[in-house]
A tleap script that builds the chain and sets N, CA, C and O, in Angstrom:
source leaprc.protein.ff14SB
mol = sequence {
  NPRO ARG SER GLY ALA MET GLY ALA LEU SER
  TRP LEU PHE ASP ASP GLU VAL GLY LEU CYS
  ASP ALA SER ILE LEU ALA ARG TYR VAL ALA
  ASN ALA ALA ARG ASN PRO GLN ARG ARG THR
  ILE ASN CYS ASN ASN ALA THR PHE ARG ARG
  ALA VAL ALA PRO SER PRO ALA ALA GLY ALA
  LEU LEU TYR ALA LEU GLY PHE ARG PRO SER
  SER ALA GLY LEU THR VAL GLY ALA VAL ASP
  ALA GLN LEU TYR GLU GLU ILE ALA ALA LEU
  LEU ARG ALA PRO PRO VAL GLU PRO PRO TRP
  ALA ALA CYS ARG ALA GLY GLY ASP ASN GLN
  GLY CARG
}
set mol.1.N position { 5.537 10.834 -0.559 }
set mol.1.CA position { 4.724 9.623 -0.623 }
set mol.1.C position { 5.234 8.507 0.286 }
set mol.1.O position { 4.439 7.717 0.795 }
set mol.2.N position { 6.555 8.431 0.497 }
set mol.2.CA position { 7.097 7.335 1.300 }
set mol.2.C position { 6.614 7.404 2.744 }
set mol.2.O position { 6.217 6.381 3.302 }
set mol.3.N position { 6.639 8.585 3.362 }
set mol.3.CA position { 6.231 8.672 4.762 }
set mol.3.C position { 4.743 8.366 4.912 }
set mol.3.O position { 4.341 7.713 5.875 }
set mol.4.N position { 3.927 8.830 3.974 }
set mol.4.CA position { 2.501 8.502 4.015 }
set mol.4.C position { 2.262 7.013 3.835 }
set mol.4.O position { 1.408 6.425 4.498 }
set mol.5.N position { 3.024 6.409 2.930 }
set mol.5.CA position { 2.883 4.973 2.688 }
set mol.5.C position { 3.305 4.171 3.918 }
set mol.5.O position { 2.652 3.190 4.273 }
set mol.6.N position { 4.389 4.584 4.567 }
set mol.6.CA position { 4.843 3.877 5.773 }
set mol.6.C position { 3.828 4.033 6.907 }
set mol.6.O position { 3.593 3.090 7.663 }
set mol.7.N position { 3.234 5.207 7.026 }
set mol.7.CA position { 2.194 5.405 8.030 }
set mol.7.C position { 0.998 4.508 7.789 }
set mol.7.O position { 0.451 3.928 8.727 }
set mol.8.N position { 0.589 4.392 6.535 }
set mol.8.CA position { -0.534 3.521 6.192 }
set mol.8.C position { -0.186 2.053 6.429 }
set mol.8.O position { -1.037 1.280 6.869 }
set mol.9.N position { 1.055 1.663 6.143 }
set mol.9.CA position { 1.475 0.277 6.423 }
set mol.9.C position { 1.423 -0.004 7.919 }
set mol.9.O position { 0.976 -1.070 8.343 }
set mol.10.N position { 1.878 0.947 8.708 }
set mol.10.CA position { 1.827 0.791 10.160 }
set mol.10.C position { 0.390 0.565 10.608 }
set mol.10.O position { 0.108 -0.349 11.384 }
set mol.11.N position { -0.512 1.398 10.117 }
set mol.11.CA position { -1.925 1.283 10.459 }
set mol.11.C position { -2.462 -0.078 10.019 }
set mol.11.O position { -3.165 -0.751 10.773 }
set mol.12.N position { -2.127 -0.471 8.807 }
set mol.12.CA position { -2.607 -1.734 8.262 }
set mol.12.C position { -2.155 -2.918 9.117 }
set mol.12.O position { -2.970 -3.765 9.482 }
set mol.13.N position { -0.872 -2.981 9.434 }
set mol.13.CA position { -0.348 -4.135 10.156 }
set mol.13.C position { -0.633 -4.086 11.655 }
set mol.13.O position { -0.710 -5.130 12.303 }
set mol.14.N position { -0.789 -2.893 12.210 }
set mol.14.CA position { -1.052 -2.791 13.641 }
set mol.14.C position { -2.525 -2.970 13.982 }
set mol.14.O position { -2.858 -3.583 14.996 }
set mol.15.N position { -3.402 -2.440 13.148 }
set mol.15.CA position { -4.812 -2.375 13.518 }
set mol.15.C position { -5.774 -3.105 12.603 }
set mol.15.O position { -6.905 -3.380 13.003 }
set mol.16.N position { -5.362 -3.425 11.394 }
set mol.16.CA position { -6.321 -3.950 10.424 }
set mol.16.C position { -5.880 -5.244 9.752 }
set mol.16.O position { -6.250 -5.507 8.607 }
set mol.17.N position { -5.108 -6.037 10.443 }
set mol.17.CA position { -4.584 -7.256 9.842 }
set mol.17.C position { -5.688 -8.126 9.248 }
set mol.17.O position { -5.504 -8.681 8.165 }
set mol.18.N position { -6.807 -8.258 9.912 }
set mol.18.CA position { -7.873 -9.118 9.422 }
set mol.18.C position { -8.758 -8.497 8.349 }
set mol.18.O position { -9.584 -9.189 7.755 }
set mol.19.N position { -8.595 -7.193 8.090 }
set mol.19.CA position { -9.467 -6.514 7.124 }
set mol.19.C position { -8.927 -6.505 5.706 }
set mol.19.O position { -9.658 -6.181 4.770 }
set mol.20.N position { -7.661 -6.854 5.532 }
set mol.20.CA position { -7.047 -6.746 4.216 }
set mol.20.C position { -6.146 -7.955 3.966 }
set mol.20.O position { -5.400 -8.380 4.849 }
set mol.21.N position { -6.223 -8.495 2.769 }
set mol.21.CA position { -5.299 -9.540 2.354 }
set mol.21.C position { -4.072 -8.836 1.771 }
set mol.21.O position { -4.075 -8.420 0.612 }
set mol.22.N position { -3.032 -8.709 2.582 }
set mol.22.CA position { -1.850 -7.937 2.190 }
set mol.22.C position { -1.177 -8.495 0.940 }
set mol.22.O position { -0.591 -7.731 0.173 }
set mol.23.N position { -1.245 -9.797 0.714 }
set mol.23.CA position { -0.595 -10.364 -0.473 }
set mol.23.C position { -1.307 -9.908 -1.747 }
set mol.23.O position { -0.661 -9.693 -2.773 }
set mol.24.N position { -2.616 -9.762 -1.690 }
set mol.24.CA position { -3.351 -9.284 -2.867 }
set mol.24.C position { -3.081 -7.802 -3.072 }
set mol.24.O position { -2.880 -7.363 -4.204 }
set mol.25.N position { -3.075 -7.021 -1.988 }
set mol.25.CA position { -2.732 -5.606 -2.097 }
set mol.25.C position { -1.328 -5.448 -2.663 }
set mol.25.O position { -1.087 -4.555 -3.476 }
set mol.26.N position { -0.399 -6.300 -2.244 }
set mol.26.CA position { 0.970 -6.272 -2.776 }
set mol.26.C position { 0.976 -6.499 -4.277 }
set mol.26.O position { 1.745 -5.868 -5.001 }
set mol.27.N position { 0.125 -7.393 -4.745 }
set mol.27.CA position { 0.046 -7.674 -6.176 }
set mol.27.C position { -0.426 -6.442 -6.955 }
set mol.27.O position { 0.116 -6.132 -8.016 }
set mol.28.N position { -1.435 -5.741 -6.431 }
set mol.28.CA position { -1.902 -4.517 -7.103 }
set mol.28.C position { -0.788 -3.473 -7.172 }
set mol.28.O position { -0.587 -2.842 -8.210 }
set mol.29.N position { -0.066 -3.294 -6.069 }
set mol.29.CA position { 1.005 -2.291 -6.014 }
set mol.29.C position { 2.146 -2.683 -6.957 }
set mol.29.O position { 2.632 -1.844 -7.715 }
set mol.30.N position { 2.573 -3.937 -6.918 }
set mol.30.CA position { 3.668 -4.392 -7.783 }
set mol.30.C position { 3.275 -4.305 -9.256 }
set mol.30.O position { 4.090 -3.909 -10.090 }
set mol.31.N position { 2.036 -4.671 -9.583 }
set mol.31.CA position { 1.585 -4.581 -10.974 }
set mol.31.C position { 1.652 -3.145 -11.476 }
set mol.31.O position { 2.056 -2.903 -12.614 }
set mol.32.N position { 1.261 -2.197 -10.639 }
set mol.32.CA position { 1.307 -0.784 -11.038 }
set mol.32.C position { 2.744 -0.336 -11.281 }
set mol.32.O position { 2.998 0.482 -12.164 }
set mol.33.N position { 3.681 -0.865 -10.507 }
set mol.33.CA position { 5.089 -0.496 -10.666 }
set mol.33.C position { 5.662 -1.031 -11.968 }
set mol.33.O position { 6.474 -0.366 -12.611 }
set mol.34.N position { 5.250 -2.213 -12.355 }
set mol.34.CA position { 5.877 -2.902 -13.486 }
set mol.34.C position { 5.179 -2.709 -14.824 }
set mol.34.O position { 5.798 -2.864 -15.877 }
set mol.35.N position { 3.901 -2.376 -14.791 }
set mol.35.CA position { 3.131 -2.411 -16.030 }
set mol.35.C position { 2.187 -1.211 -16.116 }
set mol.35.O position { 1.216 -1.148 -15.362 }
set mol.36.N position { 2.445 -0.267 -17.006 }
set mol.36.CA position { 1.575 0.913 -17.127 }
set mol.36.C position { 0.103 0.570 -17.409 }
set mol.36.O position { -0.788 1.334 -17.038 }
set mol.37.N position { -0.152 -0.554 -18.051 }
set mol.37.CA position { -1.529 -0.949 -18.316 }
set mol.37.C position { -2.241 -1.443 -17.060 }
set mol.37.O position { -3.456 -1.639 -17.078 }
set mol.38.N position { -1.504 -1.646 -15.972 }
set mol.38.CA position { -2.091 -2.151 -14.725 }
set mol.38.C position { -2.139 -1.062 -13.650 }
set mol.38.O position { -2.136 -1.365 -12.457 }
set mol.39.N position { -2.184 0.190 -14.069 }
set mol.39.CA position { -2.197 1.298 -13.110 }
set mol.39.C position { -3.597 1.786 -12.766 }
set mol.39.O position { -3.764 2.845 -12.162 }
set mol.40.N position { -4.585 1.018 -13.150 }
set mol.40.CA position { -5.964 1.280 -12.743 }
set mol.40.C position { -6.497 0.032 -12.061 }
set mol.40.O position { -6.390 -1.075 -12.589 }
set mol.41.N position { -7.070 0.224 -10.888 }
set mol.41.CA position { -7.661 -0.882 -10.134 }
set mol.41.C position { -9.178 -0.800 -10.296 }
set mol.41.O position { -9.787 0.225 -9.991 }
set mol.42.N position { -9.769 -1.867 -10.768 }
set mol.42.CA position { -11.222 -1.946 -10.891 }
set mol.42.C position { -11.790 -2.232 -9.502 }
set mol.42.O position { -11.685 -3.347 -8.993 }
set mol.43.N position { -12.390 -1.211 -8.903 }
set mol.43.CA position { -12.913 -1.342 -7.544 }
set mol.43.C position { -14.130 -2.259 -7.455 }
set mol.43.O position { -14.519 -2.669 -6.361 }
set mol.44.N position { -14.728 -2.581 -8.595 }
set mol.44.CA position { -15.868 -3.493 -8.606 }
set mol.44.C position { -15.450 -4.948 -8.744 }
set mol.44.O position { -16.286 -5.848 -8.663 }
set mol.45.N position { -14.172 -5.177 -8.951 }
set mol.45.CA position { -13.630 -6.529 -9.045 }
set mol.45.C position { -13.887 -7.246 -7.718 }
set mol.45.O position { -13.628 -6.695 -6.648 }
set mol.46.N position { -14.391 -8.459 -7.793 }
set mol.46.CA position { -14.743 -9.213 -6.589 }
set mol.46.C position { -13.545 -9.420 -5.663 }
set mol.46.O position { -13.687 -9.352 -4.442 }
set mol.47.N position { -12.383 -9.667 -6.228 }
set mol.47.CA position { -11.179 -9.866 -5.400 }
set mol.47.C position { -10.841 -8.594 -4.647 }
set mol.47.O position { -10.559 -8.637 -3.449 }
set mol.48.N position { -10.865 -7.468 -5.333 }
set mol.48.CA position { -10.571 -6.200 -4.668 }
set mol.48.C position { -11.593 -5.934 -3.571 }
set mol.48.O position { -11.221 -5.568 -2.456 }
set mol.49.N position { -12.855 -6.111 -3.866 }
set mol.49.CA position { -13.910 -5.825 -2.888 }
set mol.49.C position { -13.805 -6.717 -1.664 }
set mol.49.O position { -14.092 -6.273 -0.552 }
set mol.50.N position { -13.401 -7.961 -1.846 }
set mol.50.CA position { -13.286 -8.893 -0.723 }
set mol.50.C position { -12.002 -8.691 0.058 }
set mol.50.O position { -12.015 -8.689 1.289 }
set mol.51.N position { -10.897 -8.523 -0.644 }
set mol.51.CA position { -9.582 -8.597 -0.005 }
set mol.51.C position { -8.975 -7.260 0.380 }
set mol.51.O position { -8.119 -7.215 1.264 }
set mol.52.N position { -9.391 -6.161 -0.259 }
set mol.52.CA position { -8.734 -4.875 -0.037 }
set mol.52.C position { -9.707 -3.793 0.433 }
set mol.52.O position { -9.407 -3.060 1.375 }
set mol.53.N position { -10.851 -3.689 -0.206 }
set mol.53.CA position { -11.782 -2.590 0.046 }
set mol.53.C position { -12.234 -2.447 1.503 }
set mol.53.O position { -12.437 -1.315 1.943 }
set mol.54.N position { -12.404 -3.524 2.278 }
set mol.54.CA position { -12.867 -3.340 3.655 }
set mol.54.C position { -11.882 -2.592 4.568 }
set mol.54.O position { -12.252 -2.192 5.672 }
set mol.55.N position { -10.673 -2.407 4.133 }
set mol.55.CA position { -9.635 -1.821 4.981 }
set mol.55.C position { -9.403 -0.342 4.674 }
set mol.55.O position { -8.901 -0.009 3.600 }
set mol.56.N position { -9.765 0.555 5.606 }
set mol.56.CA position { -9.430 1.968 5.405 }
set mol.56.C position { -7.923 2.203 5.271 }
set mol.56.O position { -7.501 3.099 4.540 }
set mol.57.N position { -7.121 1.413 5.964 }
set mol.57.CA position { -5.663 1.571 5.879 }
set mol.57.C position { -5.160 1.225 4.479 }
set mol.57.O position { -4.242 1.873 3.976 }
set mol.58.N position { -5.747 0.218 3.848 }
set mol.58.CA position { -5.355 -0.123 2.475 }
set mol.58.C position { -5.688 1.040 1.547 }
set mol.58.O position { -4.906 1.377 0.659 }
set mol.59.N position { -6.846 1.649 1.755 }
set mol.59.CA position { -7.208 2.828 0.966 }
set mol.59.C position { -6.239 3.970 1.191 }
set mol.59.O position { -5.856 4.660 0.247 }
set mol.60.N position { -5.838 4.176 2.450 }
set mol.60.CA position { -4.868 5.233 2.769 }
set mol.60.C position { -3.529 4.947 2.100 }
set mol.60.O position { -2.865 5.866 1.619 }
set mol.61.N position { -3.129 3.676 2.068 }
set mol.61.CA position { -1.872 3.307 1.419 }
set mol.61.C position { -1.932 3.605 -0.078 }
set mol.61.O position { -1.018 4.218 -0.629 }
set mol.62.N position { -2.996 3.175 -0.725 }
set mol.62.CA position { -3.131 3.443 -2.159 }
set mol.62.C position { -3.160 4.944 -2.429 }
set mol.62.O position { -2.571 5.407 -3.406 }
set mol.63.N position { -3.833 5.702 -1.578 }
set mol.63.CA position { -3.873 7.159 -1.739 }
set mol.63.C position { -2.473 7.752 -1.574 }
set mol.63.O position { -2.064 8.615 -2.350 }
set mol.64.N position { -1.741 7.286 -0.559 }
set mol.64.CA position { -0.375 7.785 -0.327 }
set mol.64.C position { 0.532 7.497 -1.521 }
set mol.64.O position { 1.452 8.262 -1.809 }
set mol.65.N position { 0.267 6.396 -2.206 }
set mol.65.CA position { 1.062 6.038 -3.384 }
set mol.65.C position { 0.628 6.791 -4.639 }
set mol.65.O position { 1.277 6.678 -5.679 }
set mol.66.N position { -0.448 7.547 -4.559 }
set mol.66.CA position { -0.866 8.364 -5.684 }
set mol.66.C position { -2.109 7.900 -6.421 }
set mol.66.O position { -2.524 8.543 -7.385 }
set mol.67.N position { -2.717 6.795 -5.989 }
set mol.67.CA position { -3.946 6.345 -6.634 }
set mol.67.C position { -5.064 7.318 -6.299 }
set mol.67.O position { -5.215 7.738 -5.152 }
set mol.68.N position { -5.850 7.674 -7.319 }
set mol.68.CA position { -6.970 8.589 -7.141 }
set mol.68.C position { -8.195 8.012 -7.847 }
set mol.68.O position { -8.064 7.274 -8.824 }
set mol.69.N position { -9.388 8.351 -7.350 }
set mol.69.CA position { -10.612 7.862 -7.993 }
set mol.69.C position { -10.709 8.354 -9.442 }
set mol.69.O position { -10.357 9.492 -9.751 }
set mol.70.N position { -11.183 7.491 -10.300 }
set mol.70.CA position { -11.437 7.827 -11.702 }
set mol.70.C position { -12.686 7.076 -12.127 }
set mol.70.O position { -13.221 6.269 -11.367 }
set mol.71.N position { -13.140 7.334 -13.311 }
set mol.71.CA position { -14.332 6.640 -13.805 }
set mol.71.C position { -14.096 5.134 -13.927 }
set mol.71.O position { -15.046 4.351 -13.907 }
set mol.72.N position { -12.840 4.732 -14.051 }
set mol.72.CA position { -12.509 3.309 -14.207 }
set mol.72.C position { -12.220 2.614 -12.875 }
set mol.72.O position { -12.130 1.387 -12.833 }
set mol.73.N position { -12.075 3.367 -11.801 }
set mol.73.CA position { -11.746 2.781 -10.499 }
set mol.73.C position { -10.772 3.659 -9.758 }
set mol.73.O position { -11.041 4.840 -9.539 }
set mol.74.N position { -9.648 3.101 -9.369 }
set mol.74.CA position { -8.550 3.855 -8.762 }
set mol.74.C position { -7.393 3.857 -9.748 }
set mol.74.O position { -6.953 2.800 -10.201 }
set mol.75.N position { -6.905 5.034 -10.075 }
set mol.75.CA position { -5.874 5.152 -11.102 }
set mol.75.C position { -4.701 5.954 -10.582 }
set mol.75.O position { -4.871 6.919 -9.838 }
set mol.76.N position { -3.503 5.543 -10.983 }
set mol.76.CA position { -2.295 6.305 -10.677 }
set mol.76.C position { -1.601 6.602 -11.999 }
set mol.76.O position { -1.505 5.738 -12.871 }
set mol.77.N position { -1.115 7.842 -12.139 }
set mol.77.CA position { -0.440 8.229 -13.379 }
set mol.77.C position { 1.013 7.810 -13.360 }
set mol.77.O position { 1.393 6.815 -13.976 }
set mol.78.N position { 1.812 8.567 -12.657 }
set mol.78.CA position { 3.249 8.272 -12.574 }
set mol.78.C position { 3.524 7.497 -11.289 }
set mol.78.O position { 2.896 7.734 -10.257 }
set mol.79.N position { 4.461 6.579 -11.371 }
set mol.79.CA position { 4.813 5.790 -10.191 }
set mol.79.C position { 6.310 5.897 -9.917 }
set mol.79.O position { 7.118 6.095 -10.825 }
set mol.80.N position { 6.649 5.763 -8.655 }
set mol.80.CA position { 8.031 5.612 -8.222 }
set mol.80.C position { 8.237 4.104 -8.084 }
set mol.80.O position { 7.943 3.525 -7.039 }
set mol.81.N position { 8.740 3.479 -9.138 }
set mol.81.CA position { 8.822 2.016 -9.179 }
set mol.81.C position { 9.581 1.447 -7.986 }
set mol.81.O position { 9.196 0.410 -7.446 }
set mol.82.N position { 10.644 2.106 -7.574 }
set mol.82.CA position { 11.426 1.604 -6.437 }
set mol.82.C position { 10.579 1.608 -5.161 }
set mol.82.O position { 10.587 0.633 -4.409 }
set mol.83.N position { 9.856 2.692 -4.917 }
set mol.83.CA position { 8.994 2.769 -3.737 }
set mol.83.C position { 7.885 1.723 -3.815 }
set mol.83.O position { 7.589 1.054 -2.825 }
set mol.84.N position { 7.283 1.582 -4.968 }
set mol.84.CA position { 6.203 0.609 -5.121 }
set mol.84.C position { 6.701 -0.808 -4.864 }
set mol.84.O position { 6.024 -1.597 -4.205 }
set mol.85.N position { 7.879 -1.129 -5.381 }
set mol.85.CA position { 8.446 -2.463 -5.144 }
set mol.85.C position { 8.766 -2.665 -3.661 }
set mol.85.O position { 8.547 -3.748 -3.118 }
set mol.86.N position { 9.281 -1.626 -3.013 }
set mol.86.CA position { 9.571 -1.713 -1.576 }
set mol.86.C position { 8.283 -1.962 -0.788 }
set mol.86.O position { 8.247 -2.820 0.095 }
set mol.87.N position { 7.239 -1.219 -1.104 }
set mol.87.CA position { 5.960 -1.379 -0.406 }
set mol.87.C position { 5.393 -2.773 -0.674 }
set mol.87.O position { 4.906 -3.429 0.247 }
set mol.88.N position { 5.450 -3.223 -1.906 }
set mol.88.CA position { 4.950 -4.562 -2.239 }
set mol.88.C position { 5.707 -5.636 -1.458 }
set mol.88.O position { 5.099 -6.582 -0.957 }
set mol.89.N position { 7.020 -5.495 -1.354 }
set mol.89.CA position { 7.822 -6.466 -0.594 }
set mol.89.C position { 7.439 -6.464 0.878 }
set mol.89.O position { 7.337 -7.524 1.494 }
set mol.90.N position { 7.227 -5.280 1.445 }
set mol.90.CA position { 6.818 -5.193 2.851 }
set mol.90.C position { 5.432 -5.798 3.068 }
set mol.90.O position { 5.177 -6.418 4.100 }
set mol.91.N position { 4.552 -5.623 2.110 }
set mol.91.CA position { 3.224 -6.221 2.223 }
set mol.91.C position { 3.294 -7.744 2.171 }
set mol.91.O position { 2.540 -8.432 2.859 }
set mol.92.N position { 4.211 -8.264 1.345 }
set mol.92.CA position { 4.340 -9.722 1.222 }
set mol.92.C position { 4.960 -10.347 2.470 }
set mol.92.O position { 4.563 -11.437 2.882 }
set mol.93.N position { 5.924 -9.665 3.066 }
set mol.93.CA position { 6.654 -10.220 4.212 }
set mol.93.C position { 7.116 -9.082 5.116 }
set mol.93.O position { 8.246 -8.613 4.985 }
set mol.94.N position { 6.263 -8.634 6.027 }
set mol.94.CA position { 6.664 -7.545 6.913 }
set mol.94.C position { 7.900 -7.928 7.727 }
set mol.94.O position { 7.984 -9.045 8.238 }
set mol.95.N position { 8.850 -7.017 7.848 }
set mol.95.CA position { 10.054 -7.313 8.624 }
set mol.95.C position { 9.753 -7.375 10.118 }
set mol.95.O position { 8.746 -6.845 10.589 }
set mol.96.N position { 10.649 -8.036 10.852 }
set mol.96.CA position { 10.495 -8.117 12.309 }
set mol.96.C position { 10.530 -6.720 12.908 }
set mol.96.O position { 9.718 -6.404 13.777 }
set mol.97.N position { 11.440 -5.892 12.467 }
set mol.97.CA position { 11.546 -4.499 12.909 }
set mol.97.C position { 11.197 -3.613 11.718 }
set mol.97.O position { 12.080 -3.229 10.951 }
set mol.98.N position { 9.914 -3.286 11.557 }
set mol.98.CA position { 9.493 -2.545 10.377 }
set mol.98.C position { 10.048 -1.126 10.338 }
set mol.98.O position { 10.341 -0.543 11.382 }
set mol.99.N position { 10.192 -0.569 9.131 }
set mol.99.CA position { 10.759 0.765 8.991 }
set mol.99.C position { 9.933 1.845 9.661 }
set mol.99.O position { 10.457 2.915 9.972 }
set mol.100.N position { 8.655 1.590 9.889 }
set mol.100.CA position { 7.815 2.606 10.515 }
set mol.100.C position { 7.882 2.553 12.040 }
set mol.100.O position { 7.311 3.421 12.699 }
set mol.101.N position { 8.559 1.566 12.618 }
set mol.101.CA position { 8.628 1.441 14.073 }
set mol.101.C position { 9.292 2.657 14.713 }
set mol.101.O position { 8.843 3.123 15.760 }
set mol.102.N position { 10.341 3.171 14.107 }
set mol.102.CA position { 11.035 4.338 14.663 }
set mol.102.C position { 10.131 5.559 14.652 }
set mol.102.O position { 10.219 6.401 15.545 }
set mol.103.N position { 9.269 5.665 13.660 }
set mol.103.CA position { 8.340 6.797 13.598 }
set mol.103.C position { 7.392 6.767 14.790 }
set mol.103.O position { 7.102 7.804 15.385 }
set mol.104.N position { 6.913 5.581 15.134 }
set mol.104.CA position { 6.014 5.460 16.279 }
set mol.104.C position { 6.752 5.746 17.570 }
set mol.104.O position { 6.164 6.265 18.518 }
set mol.105.N position { 8.041 5.413 17.620 }
set mol.105.CA position { 8.833 5.612 18.830 }
set mol.105.C position { 9.340 7.038 18.967 }
set mol.105.O position { 9.934 7.402 19.982 }
set mol.106.N position { 9.102 7.841 17.938 }
set mol.106.CA position { 9.540 9.227 17.980 }
set mol.106.C position { 10.902 9.466 17.358 }
set mol.106.O position { 11.405 10.589 17.383 }
set mol.107.N position { 11.508 8.424 16.799 }
set mol.107.CA position { 12.811 8.592 16.138 }
set mol.107.C position { 12.635 9.133 14.738 }
set mol.107.O position { 11.516 9.389 14.292 }
set mol.108.N position { 13.730 9.303 14.058 }
set mol.108.CA position { 13.657 9.829 12.691 }
set mol.108.C position { 13.816 8.743 11.635 }
set mol.108.O position { 14.020 9.039 10.458 }
set mol.109.N position { 13.722 7.482 12.062 }
set mol.109.CA position { 13.820 6.333 11.163 }
set mol.109.C position { 15.191 6.197 10.539 }
set mol.109.O position { 15.356 5.480 9.552 }
set mol.110.N position { 16.170 6.873 11.097 }
set mol.110.CA position { 17.546 6.785 10.610 }
set mol.110.C position { 18.461 6.233 11.700 }
set mol.110.O position { 19.684 6.333 11.602 }
set mol.111.N position { 17.862 5.649 12.739 }
set mol.111.CA position { 18.658 5.089 13.829 }
set mol.111.C position { 19.102 6.130 14.836 }
set mol.111.O position { 19.966 5.855 15.669 }
set mol.112.N position { 18.525 7.321 14.772 }
set mol.112.CA position { 18.894 8.375 15.718 }
set mol.112.C position { 17.734 8.696 16.619 }
set mol.112.O position { 17.848 9.561 17.487 }
savepdb mol mol.pdb
quit
């Protein structure tokens, strides 16, 4: 899930900055990490539809994290809280040298 999530973040920040409100997406991801009752996203919610839904990269990120369509919206069962918190932090404040930069450059993201 981490490599898929990093790929989706790269896509989001490189190509779709204006299509998604990353701070709101960060809130959905962080809520899922911290609270089992918040692991379903209501896709009909006006905030979600305005701030997240227009971005295919945001959808790819949620999919990479394990969210799947359900009758209630997008739902994730089990979460890797550490990964979710890391992704939420990156969405709130992308680093100058993002972790996915080495992947684009052909490196192994380990400084080699």
